[in-house]
N, C-alpha and C positions, 0 to 999 in steps of 0.2 A: 534377209533384212528385217523381217517381222520378228524372227526368233531373237536377233540381237537386241531389238527394242524391248522384247519381253524380259530378257536376261538383265538388261540395264535397270528396268523397273523393279525386279526382284532384289537386286543389289541395293538400290536406294531404299527400298522398303526395310531391309534388314539393318541398314545403317541407322535409320531413324528409330528403330525399336530395340536396339541393344540396351539392356539394363545397365545402369551406371550407379556407382556409389558416390554420392555427392560429397561425402566427407573428404574425398581426395580429388574432387573435381572443381574446376573453376571455369568461368566464362572467358573464353579467349577472343571471340569475334562475334559481333553483331553484323549481319549481312545487310548492307544498305543498297537501296535501289533508287534510280532516278527516272523510272518509267512514268510514274504519276507523282510529280513532286519528289520529295525525299521521304522514303519510308523504309521500314524494316520488316522483313518477313521470316527470318530464321536466324539461328545462331550456331556457333561451333564451340564445343567445350575443349578443355585442355588436352583431352585424349583424342581429339579430332572427331568426336561423335557429333553429328548434326541433329538439330531439332527444329521442326517447323513451328512458327507461331500459328495460332488458330486462325488468325486473319492478319493481313497487313496492317501495320500501325504507323502513323506519323512518327518521326524520330522525336519530335517534341511539339508542344503547343505553348503559346504565350499570349499575353495581352499587350497589344500595341495601343496605348491610351486605353480606351474602354472596349476595344474590338478584340475578339478572340480569333487568333490565327494559328494555323498548323503548317508544318513543313510539307504537308501533302497538298496545300492549297495553291502553291506557285511552282513554276519550273525550277529545277535545280541543275546547276552546271558543275560537272565533276572535273577535277584536275588532280589525278593521283588520289591521295587520301583527303583532298580538300573538296568541300562542297559549298557552292555559293548560291544564295537565294536572295531575292529582293521582294519586299512587301510594301504595297501601296505607294511606291516611290518615296517612302519615308525611311525605311530601315533596310540595311544590308546585313544579312547573317552569313557568316563564314563558319562552317563546321569542319573541324579537323579530326579525322578518325585516328586517334592515338593508338588504338588497338589495346592489347593486353598490358595494362600498367599494374604490376603486382598481380594479385589474384583475380582481378576483375577487368572488365572492358571499360575503356574511358575515351571520351572525346572532349574537345575544347570548343567553346562557343564564343564568337565575337559578334556583338550587336553594334552596328554603327549607324548613327543618324545621318542620312544623306539628304535630308530635307532642309528647308530654310527656317524651320520652327522647332521649338523644343517638343520632344516626345517623351512618353513614359513607357518603360518596359517593366512588366511584372508577371507574376504567375507563370513562370517558366516551368512547365511540367514535362518530365521525360515520357515519351511514348503516348502523350495525350491522356485523356481520361474518357472513360465510357462507363456504361452501367454494369460491366463485368469486372472492372478494375477497382483496386483500392488506391486512393489518392490522398495526398496532403497538399493543400495550397491555401492562399489567402482568399477570403470571401466576405462579402457584406460591407457595411459602412466602416469608416476608419475607426480603429480601436487599437490600443496597445497589443491586445491579444485577439487577432482576427484570423488565425490559422485554424483550418478545419480538416478533420479526417472524414473522408467519404468512403462508405462501405456499401456494397450491393445489398439492397433490401432493407436498409436502415436510414434514418435521418442522419445528416452529418453531425459530428461532435466536435466541439472546440477543443484544441490541444495546446499545451504549453511546449514550446521549443526552446533550445538554447538561444541566448540573446544575440548570437551572431548568425542565427540560422532561421529567423522568422520568414525570410523571403524564399526559403528552399522549397523545391517541389519534389514530391515523392509519388511513385507509382509501383504497384505490383500487379501482375496478371498471370494467369495460367497459360502454360505452353503445352506442347505434346509430351507424352511419356511421363506424366506425373510431375514434371518439373515446372516451377514457376520462376518468373523473372522479377527482380526488384531493382529499382533504379532511383537515383536522386540527382538533382541539379543543385550546385552550390555556387553562389555568386563569389567572384574573386575581386578583382580591382576594377576601377573605372579610370578612364583617361578623359578628363574634361567634364565628366558627369557628376551628379550628386546622388550619393547613396542615401536612400531613406529606408525605413523599417521594412516595407513591403514592396517598394518599387525603386527604380532608378530613373532619375530625370536626366535626359540627354539633350543638351543644346546641339545645334548644328555641328557636325563633324566629331562629336563626342562619342566615346565607345564604352561599353561595359562587357566584362568577360565572365563567363561561367565555365565550370567543369561539370561534366555529366558522367556519372559512374553507374554501371549496371553489374549485378551479380545474380546468382541463382540459388534457389532453395527448394525444399520439398515440404509437403504438409500444409498446415493451417496458414492462413494469410499473415497471422502475427509473427510467423518465423521470418518473413521478409523484413518486418520492422526490427526484430531482434538482430538480424544480420547487419542492417545498415547502422542502427543506433548502438547496439551493444558490442557487436563484433568488429565493425569497421570504424566506430567512433565518428561517423559522418565524414570520414576521411580528413578529419582535423589532426589525427594522430596515427602514426603507424604502429606504435607500441605504447602501452599504458604502464607507467611506473607505479606500482602498488605499494611502495615503501611506507607511505604514511598510513595507508589502510591496514597494513599488517602490524603496525605498532601496538603493542598491548596497552601502553599507557594512554593511548588515544581512543581505545575501543569503547570507552564508556559512552561516547556521544551516539554510538549506533543504537543504544538502548534508551535514548532520551526522546521525549515527545512533548514536553511542556517547557517553554521558555517564557519568562516575564522580564521585560525591559522597562525600567522606570527612570524618570528624571530624579536627580538628587534632591530636588525641592518638592517632590511628590509628598503629600500629607501622609500617605501610607508608609513612607520611609522616614520622614522627619516632620514632626509637628512643630511648626514655628510658634504656635501660641504658648506652648510649654517649653520650647527649646529642647525637646527630648526626641531621641530616635524612637521610632515605632517599628523598626525592622523585625524584632522578635515576634510581634503580633502578626506581621505579614507572613512570616514563615509558619507560624502556628495555623493561621487560616488556610494557607496553602496545603498544609498537611491534612487538615480536616476535609478538604475538598478533593485533593488529588493523591493523598497519602504522602506525597512529597512533590515539590517543584523541582524539575530536573535541573534547570538553570535559572538563576536570577542575575540580572545585569544592571549596573548603575551607570547613569549618563549625566555627568555634571558639566558638560562642555557646551555644545551647540544648544540653544541659539545665543548664549551669552559669551561664548568664546570670541575674543576680538574686541570686546568693549573696553579693555584695558591691556596693559602690556603682559599680563600673565599668560603663559602658554597652557596647553591642555593639561600637562602634568601638574602644574602649579594649582590648577583648580581642584584637583583631587586632594592635594596636600593641605589646601585651605579650608576643606570641609571641617566642621566641628569634630575635634578629636584626631584629625589628620589621617594619614595612612595606617597608623597603628590601630585606630578605631575600625577602619575598613578591614584590616587583617583579622580583627576579632569577629567582625560580622562574617567574614569568609569562613572562619573556623566554626562559628555557630551554624552557618548554612550546611557545611559538610557533615556536621553531627546529625543533621536532619536530611541527609542524602541529597543535598542541593549544592550545585556547583556555583561559584561566584565569578562573574565576568566584569571586566572593565571595557572601555572603548578606546579606539584609536582613530584620530582625525588626521589623515595624511595631508589635508589642505591647510593645516596650521603652520603657515610660513611667515606671518607678519607680526607675531608676538615675540616674547623673549626667546632668543635663539637657544636651541638645545637639540642635539642630534636625536632624530626620531627613534632610531632603533635602540640606542642606549637608553633614551628616556623611557621607552615602552618597557624594556627589559628591567630597568630599575624599579618602575612602578609595579610590575608583576612581582618582583622580589619583595618589595615593601608590603604589598597587600596580600601576597600569596594567592593571586588570582588564578583561576582555572581556565580562563579563556578570554579572548579579545574580540569585540565586535569591530569589524573593519568598515568604518564609515565610508560611503561613496565607492566602495570597491566591490567588484564582482568576483575577484579571485584573491589569492594571497601570493606569497613569494617564498622561496627557500630562505631568503634573508630574514623575513619576518618570523618564520617558524624557528629558524636557527637562533634568533635573538631570544625568543621565548624559551627554547630548549636550554640555552646557556645558563638560565637561572632557576628553571623549574620544569620538571617533566609533566607530561599530561596536559599541556596547555593547548586548547583548541583555538584555531583561527576561524571566525564566523563572519562571513562576508555579508555586506548589505544586500547584494544581489545574488544571483545564481551564477556560479562559475560556468563559463563555456567549456567545451570538451578539452581544449588544449590546456586549460588552467586547472582542470580537475585533479591531476596528479599532485598539485601543490596545495590542495585544501580539501578537507573531507566533510565540510558542512556549509550550508547556504540557505537562501530564503526565496520563497515566491513573494515578490515585493508587493506591498500594498498599493503601489502605483497602478497595478491591475485591480480594478475595483471588483469586478465579477471574475473570479478565477475560472478558467476553462475546466471542463469536467475531467480531462485526462492530462496528466503530466508525463510527457515522454522523456524528460530528464531522468525520471526514476528507472526507465528502461536502460539508459546508458550505463549507469553505475548504481545498482540497487542499494549498495552499502554506503553511498553518499547520503549523509543525513540532511533531509530537507525539512524546512519549517515554513508553513504558510503564515505570513504576517497578517495579524488581525488588529487593525487600528481601532481600539475600543471606543475612542471618542468620536469616531467618524460615523459609525452606523452599527446596526445589529450584525452579528458575525455568525449566525447559525449556518447559513449556506456554506460559508468558507470552511467551517469546522467539518461539515459533512463531506465536502470534496477532499479535504486533506485526509480524512479517515479512509475514504474510498481508494485513495492513491497510496495508502500505507505509510504516511509520514505525519510529522508532528505539527504543532501550532505554536506560534509566538504571539503572546498577548502584549501588544505594544501600547504602553500606557502614557506615551509622550503627550498626546493631545488631551486637553482638558475635557472633562465631562464623560458621559456615556456609562456611568456606573450606577445604572438604575435597575428596576425589576427585570427588564429585558436582558440586561447583561447577566444578572444572576441566573436567569433561565438558561442563557447560553453556556454559563459555566457548568451547570448541571449536565447539559448535553455534552460538553467537552469532557467532563469527568467520565461519562459512560464510554465515549469513543476511546479515551486514553486508556481506560481499564483494559479494553479488548486489544488495543495496539500493544500494550506492554506484555500481556499474557501470551501474545502470539508474535512477539518480536522476532523469533526464529523464522517464522514464515515470511514476514515482511522484509527480510533480507534475501529472499529467494532470487537467485540470479536468472532463473528460468521462468519467472512469473509471467502470466498471460493476461494482457489487457483485453477487455471487451470480448469475453467469450460470447458465443451465440446465445441469444435469448428468444423466447417466443413473443415477448412484448417489447416494443420499441420504447426508448426513453427510460427504460429501467436497465441500468448498466451493471455489469458484473465483471470484476477482476478476480483472477484465480492465483493463489499463492500456496506453495507447498514447502513443508519441512518434514523430512522423513516420511512417516506414515500418516501425517496430518495434512489435510488440505483445507484452506480457508478461502471462502468466497465473500469478498466485500461487495455490497450492493448499494447503488445510488439510484434513488427514484426521483425523477424530474417530472412526473405526471401529477398534476394537482389532485386528480381523483384517486390517487394511490393505486395499489395493485394487490390482488390476492389470487393465488392459483399457481399452476405449473409455470415455471420460468426458465429453467435450464436443465440440460441433461446431466445425469450423475451415474455412477456405477451401481450396478445391482450386485452388491458384494455382502454376503452374510457376515463377513469379518469386520465390516464397518457399520457405523450408524451416523445419523445426521442430527445436528442440534443447531438451533438459532442461538448464537451467542449474544445477540442483541436482546431478544425476548426471553432467553433461556427456556425454550420449549423444544420438545422432540419434534423432528420433522419426519413425517411418514412419507416415504417415496411413493410416487404415483406411477404406475406402469400403464402406458398407452401404446397399443400396436407394437408391443415388444420393446419399447423405449422407456427408460426410467427417468423420471423428472423429479427435481426438488420443487416442493410447493412453498411459496413465499408469501408473506403478508407484510406489506409496507404501507405506512400511513399516508393519507393525502393531506391537503390543506386548502383553505379558502382560495378560490381562483384569484382573488385580489392580491394574494401574496406572490403569485407567479411573476417572475421578472424582478423580484426584490430579494433581499438577503434573508427573507423569512422562508423562501422556498427550499425544497429538498428534504428527503427523509432517507433513512438508511436501514439496512439489516446486515447481518453477518452470519453466514451459514458455515458450519465446520463439519467436514467429513473426518470422523475420528475412529481409530481402531477400538475394538471392544476390549478394554483392559480392566476397568474398575469392577464390573459385574456386581455392583452393590445391590442390595435388596431391602425393601421396606417390609418388615414383618411385625404386625401388631404395632407396638409403640417404639420399635427399635429399628436401627439401620444395621444390616449385616455387611461388614467390610472385609474385603480380601487383603492379605498382606502385600505391601509393595515397599520392601525394605529401603531401597535407595531413593524413593520418591515420597513426597508428602501428600497427604490427603486433607482437603479442606471441606468442612461441612458448612453451608451457608443457610442462614435463616431467611430465605427469600432469594431474590435475584442477586447474584454476586455484584458487589460494588464497594467503593471505598467507605460507605456508610453502613453497610450491612453487617450485622453481627455474624461472626463465624468462629469456628473452632478448628484447630490444626492438629493433625495426628501423623505420627511416624510409626507405622505398624510393622513389627517383625513377625507377627502371626495373625491369622484371621481373628476378627474381633466383632463384638456386638456393642453398639452405642445406643443407649436409651435416650430418646429425644428430650424427655422431660429433664433428664440430668444435665443436659448442656444448654437447652433453650427455654426451660420452664414449660408452663402450660402454653401450648402453641398449636394452631391449626394453619396449614398452608403449605407453600412450596418449600421443599428441601432440595438444595442443589449440592451434589457431591462432585468435587473436582480433584483430579490427579495432576500434580505438577512436578516438573523436574527443572531445577534452576529457575524457578518462577515462570516457566513456560508450560502452557497447558498441554497435557497429553490426552486426557479423556474427561468426559463430563456426563454424569447421570442426573436425571431430574425425577424427583418423587413428589407426590402430593399427599400430605398427612392430614387425614380427616378425623374429626372427633365424632362422638356419638356411636362409637363401635367398641365392643368389649374386646379386651385382649388379656392374655395370660400374664399375671404379674408375679406369680410364685415361681420358684425354681425347683427343679427336680432334685430331691435328696435321696440318694441311693441307700437302702438298708443293707444289712449284712446278709449275704446270700445264704439260703438254707443248705445244710449239708445232708439232710435226709428228709423223709416225709413222716410227719407225726401220724399216730394211729387214727386221729379224728379228722384228718385232712386228706384231700386228694389232689393230684397234679393235673392241671389244665394245660394241654400242649400249646405251644406258640403257633401262630399263623399270621397270614396277611389279612387285614381288616379294612374294608372301605366303608366310610361313614357318609351317608347322604341324609340331609335334613332340610326340611322346608317348613315354612310357616305362613299362615294367611294374615298374620298380624305381626308387624315388626316395629311397633312403637318403641319397644325395648329390643334393640337388635341382638341377634344371636351371633356368636363368633362364626367367622367365615371358615367352616370346616368341610362343607359339602364337597364331595369328589376327591377327598384326600384318602389315599391308601397308605397305610402304615403297617409295619411289622410289629406284632405284639408278641413279647417274649412269654415263655411258659411261666406259670405262677401256681401257687398253692391256695386252696380255698377249703373252708370247713365243709365237712360232709353234710351237716344238718344246720338248719337255721338256729340262731341263738334263742333260747327259751327265756321266758320271763324270769324264771328262777335264776338262771345263769346271769341275766342282766342285773338282777337285784344283788347277787353276790359280787358282781363287778363294782357296782356303786358303793357297796359297803366297804370293800377292800381298798377302793381308791380314795376314800375319805370324802 
């Protein structure tokens, strides 16, 4: 009997330690127990391998009004795959174990109000939360964006979720065998209840239904987020139709980071005092600041639409010069690498009747518009895109809000709406579809936009300057534009990385509240850094590779980053600015940095007054007179052979930083940083080779060649000596006179030379 028990334990031991390949595994079963409430203690994978959880976990927790409850708090009655629980004589929960639905485990939840008063259900979190799990749930006072990500060892971070998923709960935790569990709860429908953004109000006898899904992953905790958001699309879609994302004529929006939307009566577009358009000046100023504005959009409708019988399309045609003038502006814009957008107001139903789709298509045709802003809409439709496609290719639908997952296949761009005043630090929509083009709406007339620009940069997407509201175009705005120009420069040069489908949010850092996202393209890795500490931060921040084939550069400050090794671990050292404490909690807060891990490709050298450049035939090399920017003087080279560039020849007399960049298709491949200092002598003559001697004259002798090391020092360097100490060079053989030149010989030379 004892032997049998021993054998059983051995069998169980091996069952739980069998290595598995998760790429072919899925979660088939979560084992539920009713011994102490309703809890989960293990799971079975699709190949019947079992794994224990490190400890029993409630199946879920939730807020009943303001009280936190879990399924482990009350007795559970089981009937087959159904489990029934009652909480505080107010709510009955029925959980149905659906089992394996597709690749993951699923259960359905029904909350019913069994009391005589209205109750609130919120914060439904799968498997509860603890100090070892990663969770997403609502927290704090009411706000449009009050979803938070909780990570062990760090303060919680606000996150942006799809607009139909703000109430979702998320959990991931480690199990045995190196496997982790990730799970979400998604609210479905209500019967007699009232859905709100983060809670559901249930009058007596009303019900609300949730689905709970659980899957498995290995590795870092971010893989659980990727699994649920990117791979499972939060269970809003089974399969993603990528047709729009693969269209070459629409691909230009993926490389866009600056959008400006203006009213038709904005003085920067039309000067009413002179009755002249000022659009060319607007484009010129945009070019000076950003090299180009990616998108400029006109808005002649709301709030005046509806004051008379003219519909939205009539208001375009009634502008001075009509649609032919707008077409000319569109062509001028495209000559300056700017796309031209119009707007569509789907609520325009009480003015002159005109079919919306035909009206939009006709206006696109008349103006040659490159895109349409979809007012009041979070998504688009195949009908809208088809209407645009029928008259012009490459037309982008740009929704007012952010498309939810099920609408993303029908539209490839959207916005973080300005209804959210303080943008959360992390946007998880970017994780769902990294090549969905996102723009943070910055309402210029509302307030300073520095903080919002910083967060958009941190999340690898663009900014919309919304000029609809009057005012705001002061010195603070001009400072914000300079800040935006710097972030846009980096976003564009590293656009290839910011489309990374495997990007990693919030990598581990040594300092809390200094957040780091990681993006990779080929051999280049970019780390965007968002500092939310008023005192700033300087020193070791995150782990990096110790690889002699790579080097590290701050793309924000354009400085070399020297890795720091501590106890065998290599770290990137970061310096980010602080700000006055009084700015915290305002839109003045926030600072950024951007560290790039780059392959050693350029190998440029500063020697004397010249830069030595290696040939890179297929790629271009840019030399910058200072930190690269849209205002910095630069020179571009396409080199088929190694070359030497004299600094004075391209930049004149100059002392300071010289930045060398290697680019392919305008994307950064490598960057070298040099500091050119004056006050030092350098060789300005070139070696001119004479005809080699064929023999040795009688009055001369041959000095054999050898290696020569030159060491020189001086106690006085007011006039610096060339830096030649420690140089070893090979001196070729040469001829020299046997005897010194005599005075008589020198006199004869002077006479004969005139």
